[in-house]
A tleap script that builds the chain and sets N, CA, C and O, in Angstrom:
source leaprc.protein.ff14SB
mol = sequence {
  NMET ALA LYS GLY TYR TRP ILE ALA GLN SER
  ASP VAL SER ASP GLU GLY GLY GLN ALA ILE
  TYR ALA LYS ALA ALA ALA GLU TYR LEU LYS
  ARG LYS GLY ALA LYS THR LEU VAL GLY SER
  PRO MET GLN GLY ARG TYR GLU VAL VAL GLU
  GLY ALA PRO ARG SER ARG ARG LEU ILE GLN
  GLU PHE PRO ASP TYR GLU THR ALA LEU ALA
  ALA TYR HIE SER GLU GLU TYR GLN GLU ILE
  ARG LYS LEU ARG GLN ASN THR ALA ILE VAL
  ASP LEU VAL ILE VAL GLU GLY PHE ASP ALA
  THR CPRO
}
set mol.1.N position { 0.845 -1.182 0.000 }
set mol.1.CA position { 0.000 0.000 0.000 }
set mol.1.C position { 0.892 1.248 0.000 }
set mol.1.O position { 1.895 1.302 0.712 }
set mol.2.N position { 0.520 2.234 -0.795 }
set mol.2.CA position { 1.300 3.463 -0.911 }
set mol.2.C position { 1.180 4.315 0.343 }
set mol.2.O position { 0.111 4.418 0.943 }
set mol.3.N position { 2.284 4.917 0.722 }
set mol.3.CA position { 2.306 5.826 1.868 }
set mol.3.C position { 1.596 7.120 1.492 }
set mol.3.O position { 1.412 7.430 0.315 }
set mol.4.N position { 1.199 7.871 2.526 }
set mol.4.CA position { 0.651 9.200 2.340 }
set mol.4.C position { 1.590 10.209 2.969 }
set mol.4.O position { 2.280 9.895 3.939 }
set mol.5.N position { 1.625 11.416 2.429 }
set mol.5.CA position { 2.552 12.428 2.923 }
set mol.5.C position { 1.876 13.781 3.059 }
set mol.5.O position { 1.055 14.169 2.227 }
set mol.6.N position { 2.233 14.493 4.119 }
set mol.6.CA position { 1.938 15.911 4.244 }
set mol.6.C position { 3.225 16.617 3.874 }
set mol.6.O position { 4.274 16.337 4.456 }
set mol.7.N position { 3.165 17.520 2.924 }
set mol.7.CA position { 4.317 18.327 2.552 }
set mol.7.C position { 3.927 19.780 2.803 }
set mol.7.O position { 3.013 20.313 2.173 }
set mol.8.N position { 4.639 20.408 3.736 }
set mol.8.CA position { 4.270 21.762 4.150 }
set mol.8.C position { 5.464 22.697 4.078 }
set mol.8.O position { 6.607 22.299 4.307 }
set mol.9.N position { 5.172 23.946 3.756 }
set mol.9.CA position { 6.131 25.033 3.856 }
set mol.9.C position { 5.436 26.166 4.593 }
set mol.9.O position { 4.239 26.391 4.415 }
set mol.10.N position { 6.188 26.873 5.418 }
set mol.10.CA position { 5.570 27.957 6.176 }
set mol.10.C position { 6.540 29.094 6.439 }
set mol.10.O position { 7.759 28.921 6.430 }
set mol.11.N position { 5.963 30.251 6.672 }
set mol.11.CA position { 6.668 31.426 7.175 }
set mol.11.C position { 5.999 31.779 8.493 }
set mol.11.O position { 4.805 32.078 8.529 }
set mol.12.N position { 6.763 31.744 9.566 }
set mol.12.CA position { 6.228 31.958 10.907 }
set mol.12.C position { 6.370 33.422 11.297 }
set mol.12.O position { 7.429 34.026 11.123 }
set mol.13.N position { 5.286 33.981 11.827 }
set mol.13.CA position { 5.304 35.370 12.281 }
set mol.13.C position { 5.210 35.476 13.797 }
set mol.13.O position { 5.491 36.537 14.355 }
set mol.14.N position { 4.820 34.401 14.475 }
set mol.14.CA position { 4.674 34.400 15.935 }
set mol.14.C position { 5.285 33.102 16.468 }
set mol.14.O position { 4.626 32.063 16.506 }
set mol.15.N position { 6.559 33.179 16.879 }
set mol.15.CA position { 7.278 31.985 17.330 }
set mol.15.C position { 6.620 31.332 18.542 }
set mol.15.O position { 6.539 30.105 18.607 }
set mol.16.N position { 6.150 32.121 19.497 }
set mol.16.CA position { 5.516 31.572 20.695 }
set mol.16.C position { 4.242 30.820 20.364 }
set mol.16.O position { 4.036 29.704 20.840 }
set mol.17.N position { 3.393 31.417 19.557 }
set mol.17.CA position { 2.153 30.768 19.153 }
set mol.17.C position { 2.414 29.538 18.306 }
set mol.17.O position { 1.717 28.531 18.429 }
set mol.18.N position { 3.419 29.620 17.446 }
set mol.18.CA position { 3.765 28.482 16.597 }
set mol.18.C position { 4.278 27.321 17.437 }
set mol.18.O position { 4.012 26.162 17.118 }
set mol.19.N position { 5.005 27.617 18.500 }
set mol.19.CA position { 5.519 26.558 19.382 }
set mol.19.C position { 4.375 25.807 20.059 }
set mol.19.O position { 4.442 24.589 20.224 }
set mol.20.N position { 3.338 26.521 20.446 }
set mol.20.CA position { 2.167 25.885 21.063 }
set mol.20.C position { 1.488 24.968 20.051 }
set mol.20.O position { 1.143 23.830 20.373 }
set mol.21.N position { 1.298 25.462 18.832 }
set mol.21.CA position { 0.708 24.642 17.767 }
set mol.21.C position { 1.573 23.422 17.474 }
set mol.21.O position { 1.066 22.304 17.385 }
set mol.22.N position { 2.871 23.634 17.327 }
set mol.22.CA position { 3.779 22.550 16.944 }
set mol.22.C position { 3.770 21.417 17.962 }
set mol.22.O position { 3.808 20.244 17.589 }
set mol.23.N position { 3.721 21.758 19.232 }
set mol.23.CA position { 3.693 20.721 20.270 }
set mol.23.C position { 2.403 19.901 20.181 }
set mol.23.O position { 2.441 18.671 20.205 }
set mol.24.N position { 1.279 20.581 20.080 }
set mol.24.CA position { -0.012 19.882 19.996 }
set mol.24.C position { -0.103 19.050 18.716 }
set mol.24.O position { -0.590 17.919 18.741 }
set mol.25.N position { 0.366 19.610 17.597 }
set mol.25.CA position { 0.311 18.893 16.325 }
set mol.25.C position { 1.214 17.669 16.349 }
set mol.25.O position { 0.825 16.607 15.861 }
set mol.26.N position { 2.407 17.798 16.907 }
set mol.26.CA position { 3.341 16.673 16.951 }
set mol.26.C position { 2.764 15.510 17.758 }
set mol.26.O position { 2.881 14.354 17.352 }
set mol.27.N position { 2.153 15.809 18.880 }
set mol.27.CA position { 1.541 14.757 19.706 }
set mol.27.C position { 0.404 14.076 18.951 }
set mol.27.O position { 0.287 12.851 18.977 }
set mol.28.N position { -0.428 14.858 18.285 }
set mol.28.CA position { -1.546 14.317 17.513 }
set mol.28.C position { -1.042 13.445 16.362 }
set mol.28.O position { -1.508 12.319 16.186 }
set mol.29.N position { -0.099 13.958 15.585 }
set mol.29.CA position { 0.393 13.233 14.417 }
set mol.29.C position { 1.077 11.930 14.807 }
set mol.29.O position { 0.968 10.934 14.091 }
set mol.30.N position { 1.767 11.927 15.916 }
set mol.30.CA position { 2.385 10.687 16.393 }
set mol.30.C position { 1.321 9.618 16.651 }
set mol.30.O position { 1.509 8.449 16.314 }
set mol.31.N position { 0.212 10.029 17.247 }
set mol.31.CA position { -0.885 9.079 17.504 }
set mol.31.C position { -1.493 8.559 16.206 }
set mol.31.O position { -2.057 7.465 16.185 }
set mol.32.N position { -1.387 9.318 15.136 }
set mol.32.CA position { -1.929 8.916 13.836 }
set mol.32.C position { -0.923 8.109 13.014 }
set mol.32.O position { -1.194 7.765 11.864 }
set mol.33.N position { 0.223 7.811 13.597 }
set mol.33.CA position { 1.211 6.989 12.916 }
set mol.33.C position { 2.127 7.748 11.983 }
set mol.33.O position { 2.817 7.140 11.165 }
set mol.34.N position { 2.148 9.081 12.091 }
set mol.34.CA position { 2.998 9.881 11.212 }
set mol.34.C position { 4.448 9.840 11.677 }
set mol.34.O position { 4.740 9.736 12.869 }
set mol.35.N position { 5.339 9.924 10.703 }
set mol.35.CA position { 6.774 9.945 10.951 }
set mol.35.C position { 7.339 11.170 10.249 }
set mol.35.O position { 7.080 11.383 9.064 }
set mol.36.N position { 8.113 11.980 10.976 }
set mol.36.CA position { 8.716 13.160 10.369 }
set mol.36.C position { 9.929 12.750 9.549 }
set mol.36.O position { 10.873 12.160 10.075 }
set mol.37.N position { 9.898 13.067 8.250 }
set mol.37.CA position { 11.030 12.778 7.368 }
set mol.37.C position { 11.930 13.998 7.210 }
set mol.37.O position { 13.153 13.875 7.140 }
set mol.38.N position { 11.314 15.171 7.155 }
set mol.38.CA position { 12.040 16.434 7.052 }
set mol.38.C position { 11.347 17.406 7.981 }
set mol.38.O position { 10.122 17.522 7.963 }
set mol.39.N position { 12.124 18.107 8.794 }
set mol.39.CA position { 11.541 19.077 9.714 }
set mol.39.C position { 12.349 20.353 9.739 }
set mol.39.O position { 13.476 20.399 9.245 }
set mol.40.N position { 11.774 21.376 10.309 }
set mol.40.CA position { 12.455 22.663 10.440 }
set mol.40.C position { 12.669 22.961 11.901 }
set mol.40.O position { 11.830 22.574 12.715 }
set mol.41.N position { 13.732 23.620 12.280 }
set mol.41.CA position { 14.705 24.134 11.318 }
set mol.41.C position { 15.409 22.988 10.603 }
set mol.41.O position { 15.555 21.893 11.146 }
set mol.42.N position { 15.839 23.257 9.387 }
set mol.42.CA position { 16.448 22.216 8.557 }
set mol.42.C position { 17.659 21.628 9.254 }
set mol.42.O position { 18.527 22.358 9.732 }
set mol.43.N position { 17.714 20.313 9.308 }
set mol.43.CA position { 18.817 19.622 9.952 }
set mol.43.C position { 19.937 19.307 8.959 }
set mol.43.O position { 21.104 19.228 9.343 }
set mol.44.N position { 19.593 19.134 7.720 }
set mol.44.CA position { 20.585 18.790 6.710 }
set mol.44.C position { 20.783 19.931 5.735 }
set mol.44.O position { 20.210 21.011 5.878 }
set mol.45.N position { 21.595 19.665 4.759 }
set mol.45.CA position { 21.865 20.671 3.739 }
set mol.45.C position { 20.701 20.759 2.763 }
set mol.45.O position { 19.981 19.785 2.548 }
set mol.46.N position { 20.529 21.920 2.185 }
set mol.46.CA position { 19.526 22.087 1.138 }
set mol.46.C position { 19.904 23.266 0.262 }
set mol.46.O position { 20.666 24.145 0.666 }
set mol.47.N position { 19.364 23.268 -0.930 }
set mol.47.CA position { 19.593 24.347 -1.880 }
set mol.47.C position { 18.312 24.588 -2.640 }
set mol.47.O position { 17.714 23.654 -3.173 }
set mol.48.N position { 17.894 25.818 -2.693 }
set mol.48.CA position { 16.714 26.177 -3.476 }
set mol.48.C position { 17.177 26.282 -4.923 }
set mol.48.O position { 18.008 27.127 -5.255 }
set mol.49.N position { 16.640 25.427 -5.776 }
set mol.49.CA position { 17.051 25.435 -7.177 }
set mol.49.C position { 15.981 26.005 -8.099 }
set mol.49.O position { 16.285 26.408 -9.222 }
set mol.50.N position { 14.736 26.045 -7.642 }
set mol.50.CA position { 13.658 26.669 -8.410 }
set mol.50.C position { 12.591 27.149 -7.447 }
set mol.50.O position { 12.387 26.558 -6.387 }
set mol.51.N position { 11.922 28.208 -7.813 }
set mol.51.CA position { 10.798 28.698 -7.031 }
set mol.51.C position { 11.218 29.540 -5.838 }
set mol.51.O position { 12.389 29.872 -5.655 }
set mol.52.N position { 10.213 29.870 -5.036 }
set mol.52.CA position { 10.413 30.716 -3.867 }
set mol.52.C position { 9.882 29.980 -2.629 }
set mol.52.O position { 8.702 30.093 -2.299 }
set mol.53.N position { 10.735 29.246 -1.963 }
set mol.53.CA position { 10.267 28.486 -0.801 }
set mol.53.C position { 10.020 29.379 0.398 }
set mol.53.O position { 10.512 30.505 0.467 }
set mol.54.N position { 9.269 28.872 1.319 }
set mol.54.CA position { 9.071 29.551 2.591 }
set mol.54.C position { 10.245 29.187 3.505 }
set mol.54.O position { 11.088 28.366 3.143 }
set mol.55.N position { 10.293 29.797 4.678 }
set mol.55.CA position { 11.455 29.639 5.548 }
set mol.55.C position { 11.512 28.292 6.266 }
set mol.55.O position { 12.585 27.891 6.717 }
set mol.56.N position { 10.400 27.592 6.381 }
set mol.56.CA position { 10.378 26.295 7.057 }
set mol.56.C position { 9.720 25.247 6.169 }
set mol.56.O position { 8.818 25.538 5.384 }
set mol.57.N position { 10.209 24.007 6.323 }
set mol.57.CA position { 9.668 22.891 5.564 }
set mol.57.C position { 9.389 21.724 6.487 }
set mol.57.O position { 10.062 21.547 7.503 }
set mol.58.N position { 8.389 20.924 6.130 }
set mol.58.CA position { 8.047 19.751 6.928 }
set mol.58.C position { 7.473 18.683 5.998 }
set mol.58.O position { 6.599 18.966 5.180 }
set mol.59.N position { 7.970 17.463 6.131 }
set mol.59.CA position { 7.391 16.325 5.418 }
set mol.59.C position { 7.071 15.260 6.459 }
set mol.59.O position { 7.951 14.790 7.181 }
set mol.60.N position { 5.797 14.889 6.523 }
set mol.60.CA position { 5.318 13.847 7.428 }
set mol.60.C position { 4.883 12.656 6.592 }
set mol.60.O position { 4.163 12.817 5.607 }
set mol.61.N position { 5.313 11.469 6.977 }
set mol.61.CA position { 4.926 10.245 6.283 }
set mol.61.C position { 3.881 9.513 7.113 }
set mol.61.O position { 4.048 9.341 8.321 }
set mol.62.N position { 2.813 9.086 6.468 }
set mol.62.CA position { 1.727 8.339 7.105 }
set mol.62.C position { 1.689 6.921 6.533 }
set mol.62.O position { 2.234 6.673 5.457 }
set mol.63.N position { 1.060 6.007 7.233 }
set mol.63.CA position { 0.975 4.626 6.736 }
set mol.63.C position { 0.372 4.520 5.334 }
set mol.63.O position { 0.758 3.651 4.552 }
set mol.64.N position { -0.583 5.413 5.017 }
set mol.64.CA position { -1.216 5.398 3.700 }
set mol.64.C position { -1.883 6.751 3.456 }
set mol.64.O position { -2.011 7.572 4.364 }
set mol.65.N position { -2.301 6.962 2.221 }
set mol.65.CA position { -2.911 8.229 1.805 }
set mol.65.C position { -4.199 8.528 2.571 }
set mol.65.O position { -4.430 9.661 2.993 }
set mol.66.N position { -5.033 7.507 2.746 }
set mol.66.CA position { -6.307 7.697 3.447 }
set mol.66.C position { -6.084 8.179 4.880 }
set mol.66.O position { -6.820 9.035 5.370 }
set mol.67.N position { -5.071 7.629 5.550 }
set mol.67.CA position { -4.755 8.055 6.915 }
set mol.67.C position { -4.273 9.503 6.928 }
set mol.67.O position { -4.628 10.270 7.823 }
set mol.68.N position { -3.467 9.874 5.937 }
set mol.68.CA position { -2.982 11.254 5.849 }
set mol.68.C position { -4.138 12.230 5.668 }
set mol.68.O position { -4.183 13.273 6.321 }
set mol.69.N position { -5.069 11.894 4.785 }
set mol.69.CA position { -6.239 12.755 4.574 }
set mol.69.C position { -7.113 12.825 5.817 }
set mol.69.O position { -7.522 13.907 6.240 }
set mol.70.N position { -7.397 11.663 6.401 }
set mol.70.CA position { -8.261 11.615 7.581 }
set mol.70.C position { -7.648 12.386 8.745 }
set mol.70.O position { -8.366 13.041 9.500 }
set mol.71.N position { -6.329 12.312 8.896 }
set mol.71.CA position { -5.669 13.038 9.981 }
set mol.71.C position { -5.881 14.541 9.825 }
set mol.71.O position { -6.133 15.239 10.808 }
set mol.72.N position { -5.780 15.037 8.605 }
set mol.72.CA position { -5.976 16.468 8.371 }
set mol.72.C position { -7.428 16.879 8.599 }
set mol.72.O position { -7.692 17.888 9.254 }
set mol.73.N position { -8.354 16.116 8.071 }
set mol.73.CA position { -9.768 16.500 8.105 }
set mol.73.C position { -10.461 16.191 9.437 }
set mol.73.O position { -11.620 16.563 9.619 }
set mol.74.N position { -9.790 15.533 10.352 }
set mol.74.CA position { -10.415 15.179 11.626 }
set mol.74.C position { -10.779 16.435 12.425 }
set mol.74.O position { -10.129 17.474 12.306 }
set mol.75.N position { -11.819 16.317 13.229 }
set mol.75.CA position { -12.218 17.424 14.094 }
set mol.75.C position { -11.087 17.800 15.047 }
set mol.75.O position { -10.858 18.980 15.317 }
set mol.76.N position { -10.381 16.790 15.554 }
set mol.76.CA position { -9.298 17.059 16.508 }
set mol.76.C position { -8.197 17.908 15.876 }
set mol.76.O position { -7.745 18.882 16.477 }
set mol.77.N position { -7.762 17.546 14.666 }
set mol.77.CA position { -6.704 18.338 14.033 }
set mol.77.C position { -7.211 19.728 13.657 }
set mol.77.O position { -6.465 20.700 13.777 }
set mol.78.N position { -8.440 19.847 13.212 }
set mol.78.CA position { -8.974 21.156 12.857 }
set mol.78.C position { -8.983 22.095 14.066 }
set mol.78.O position { -8.801 23.303 13.909 }
set mol.79.N position { -9.191 21.558 15.254 }
set mol.79.CA position { -9.090 22.371 16.476 }
set mol.79.C position { -7.635 22.764 16.734 }
set mol.79.O position { -7.351 23.912 17.076 }
set mol.80.N position { -6.719 21.815 16.569 }
set mol.80.CA position { -5.295 22.105 16.752 }
set mol.80.C position { -4.840 23.139 15.730 }
set mol.80.O position { -4.073 24.045 16.056 }
set mol.81.N position { -5.306 23.005 14.511 }
set mol.81.CA position { -4.944 23.914 13.417 }
set mol.81.C position { -5.274 25.369 13.757 }
set mol.81.O position { -4.563 26.284 13.340 }
set mol.82.N position { -6.324 25.574 14.493 }
set mol.82.CA position { -6.715 26.934 14.895 }
set mol.82.C position { -5.627 27.614 15.719 }
set mol.82.O position { -5.545 28.842 15.743 }
set mol.83.N position { -4.787 26.823 16.398 }
set mol.83.CA position { -3.707 27.381 17.213 }
set mol.83.C position { -2.679 28.121 16.367 }
set mol.83.O position { -2.008 29.023 16.868 }
set mol.84.N position { -2.544 27.756 15.096 }
set mol.84.CA position { -1.564 28.419 14.233 }
set mol.84.C position { -2.193 29.442 13.295 }
set mol.84.O position { -1.505 30.032 12.462 }
set mol.85.N position { -3.477 29.649 13.429 }
set mol.85.CA position { -4.210 30.507 12.506 }
set mol.85.C position { -3.552 31.875 12.304 }
set mol.85.O position { -3.487 32.361 11.174 }
set mol.86.N position { -3.073 32.488 13.354 }
set mol.86.CA position { -2.462 33.814 13.245 }
set mol.86.C position { -0.971 33.785 13.526 }
set mol.86.O position { -0.381 34.818 13.842 }
set mol.87.N position { -0.347 32.607 13.414 }
set mol.87.CA position { 1.076 32.500 13.728 }
set mol.87.C position { 1.945 32.240 12.510 }
set mol.87.O position { 3.158 32.438 12.568 }
set mol.88.N position { 1.342 31.796 11.395 }
set mol.88.CA position { 2.155 31.436 10.228 }
set mol.88.C position { 1.304 31.411 8.966 }
set mol.88.O position { 0.087 31.231 9.010 }
set mol.89.N position { 1.976 31.595 7.857 }
set mol.89.CA position { 1.383 31.363 6.542 }
set mol.89.C position { 1.870 29.983 6.132 }
set mol.89.O position { 3.072 29.718 6.139 }
set mol.90.N position { 0.936 29.101 5.774 }
set mol.90.CA position { 1.295 27.712 5.504 }
set mol.90.C position { 0.754 27.273 4.148 }
set mol.90.O position { -0.394 27.548 3.798 }
set mol.91.N position { 1.604 26.590 3.399 }
set mol.91.CA position { 1.198 25.887 2.181 }
set mol.91.C position { 1.306 24.406 2.513 }
set mol.91.O position { 2.366 23.951 2.942 }
set mol.92.N position { 0.237 23.650 2.327 }
set mol.92.CA position { 0.233 22.228 2.673 }
set mol.92.C position { -0.430 21.436 1.564 }
set mol.92.O position { -1.519 21.778 1.103 }
set mol.93.N position { 0.233 20.383 1.145 }
set mol.93.CA position { -0.340 19.476 0.157 }
set mol.93.C position { -0.255 18.070 0.738 }
set mol.93.O position { 0.722 17.725 1.402 }
set mol.94.N position { -1.272 17.267 0.489 }
set mol.94.CA position { -1.286 15.868 0.912 }
set mol.94.C position { -1.184 15.042 -0.356 }
set mol.94.O position { -1.984 15.202 -1.277 }
set mol.95.N position { -0.193 14.153 -0.400 }
set mol.95.CA position { 0.044 13.377 -1.613 }
set mol.95.C position { 0.143 11.891 -1.295 }
set mol.95.O position { 0.464 11.487 -0.177 }
set mol.96.N position { -0.144 11.099 -2.313 }
set mol.96.CA position { 0.031 9.653 -2.219 }
set mol.96.C position { 1.360 9.301 -2.842 }
set mol.96.O position { 1.652 9.702 -3.969 }
set mol.97.N position { 2.173 8.547 -2.110 }
set mol.97.CA position { 3.453 8.108 -2.636 }
set mol.97.C position { 3.267 6.935 -3.577 }
set mol.97.O position { 2.162 6.415 -3.730 }
set mol.98.N position { 4.360 6.521 -4.207 }
set mol.98.CA position { 4.316 5.359 -5.089 }
set mol.98.C position { 5.690 4.711 -5.095 }
set mol.98.O position { 6.680 5.337 -4.715 }
set mol.99.N position { 5.748 3.501 -5.511 }
set mol.99.CA position { 7.005 2.773 -5.614 }
set mol.99.C position { 7.570 3.012 -7.003 }
set mol.99.O position { 7.017 2.540 -7.997 }
set mol.100.N position { 8.672 3.744 -7.070 }
set mol.100.CA position { 9.284 4.070 -8.349 }
set mol.100.C position { 10.388 3.099 -8.735 }
set mol.100.O position { 11.131 3.342 -9.686 }
set mol.101.N position { 10.497 2.009 -8.004 }
set mol.101.CA position { 11.525 1.020 -8.310 }
set mol.101.C position { 11.226 0.369 -9.659 }
set mol.101.O position { 10.112 -0.106 -9.882 }
set mol.102.N position { 12.220 0.341 -10.570 }
set mol.102.CA position { 11.963 -0.251 -11.899 }
set mol.102.C position { 11.759 -1.754 -11.815 }
set mol.102.O position { 11.533 -2.404 -12.836 }
savepdb mol mol.pdb
quit
């Protein structure tokens, strides 16, 4: 079964408020089986080669696409999401992975 992913970029304007959101979101996502593949601040090297990225990036891996979608649309996450409403501008896409092995 293909994994599901949250791919997010954000620009934070309120570090204190964002920290409150991040803690609540991390606890929730862990319960949903999510695994952080890339987090901010960036731990490894990176280079912007096209486009205009935001200052922070996050990639969360879920067991499958349906779980990734359900985690976002759940009432619990929508309440947590309100914590960041005025703390950051966020671009988030949920995608289904695939096995690209030839």
